[in-house]
C-alpha positions in Angstrom: 78.0 22.8 58.1 76.6 26.0 56.8 72.9 26.3 56.3 73.5 27.1 52.6 75.5 23.9 52.2 72.8 21.9 54.0 70.1 23.3 51.7 72.2 22.4 48.7 72.7 18.9 49.8 69.1 18.4 50.8 67.9 19.6 47.4 70.0 16.8 45.9 68.4 14.2 48.3 64.9 15.5 47.4 65.6 15.2 43.7 66.4 11.5 44.2 63.8 10.6 46.8 63.6 7.1 48.2 64.5 5.4 51.4 68.3 5.7 51.3 68.0 9.4 50.5 65.7 9.9 53.4 68.4 8.5 55.7 71.0 10.9 54.1 68.6 13.8 54.5 68.0 12.8 58.2 71.8 12.9 58.8 72.1 16.3 57.2 69.2 17.6 59.3 70.7 16.1 62.5 74.0 18.0 61.8 72.0 21.2 61.2 70.2 20.6 64.4 73.4 20.1 66.3 75.1 23.2 64.8 72.2 25.6 64.4 69.2 24.4 66.4 65.7 23.2 65.8 64.5 26.5 64.3 67.0 26.0 61.4 65.8 22.4 60.9 62.2 23.5 60.9 62.9 26.2 58.3 64.6 23.7 56.0 61.8 21.2 56.4 59.2 23.9 55.4 61.3 25.5 52.7 62.1 22.3 50.9 58.8 20.6 51.6 60.5 17.7 53.4 57.3 16.8 55.1 55.7 15.6 51.9 58.9 14.1 50.5 60.4 12.3 53.5 57.7 12.8 56.2 59.9 15.0 58.4 57.7 17.2 60.6 58.6 20.6 61.9 59.1 20.7 65.7 60.1 17.1 66.0 63.8 16.7 66.8 65.9 14.8 64.2 68.0 12.0 65.6 71.2 10.9 63.8 72.8 7.5 64.0 74.8 8.4 67.2 
């Protein structure tokens, strides 16, 4: 997944908010982490303010369902 596509998808999840959208956002971030590394995840968390929306914190690895 490209970082641009991840950003687009995460913006949709932020718009909806809620528990299920948090899980979807976590899966998107897990894929970004796998493909692009923790630095890219941290940048998305800060840029989209995912800490206040979904309580994701920069520097903490995101785990998918695998």
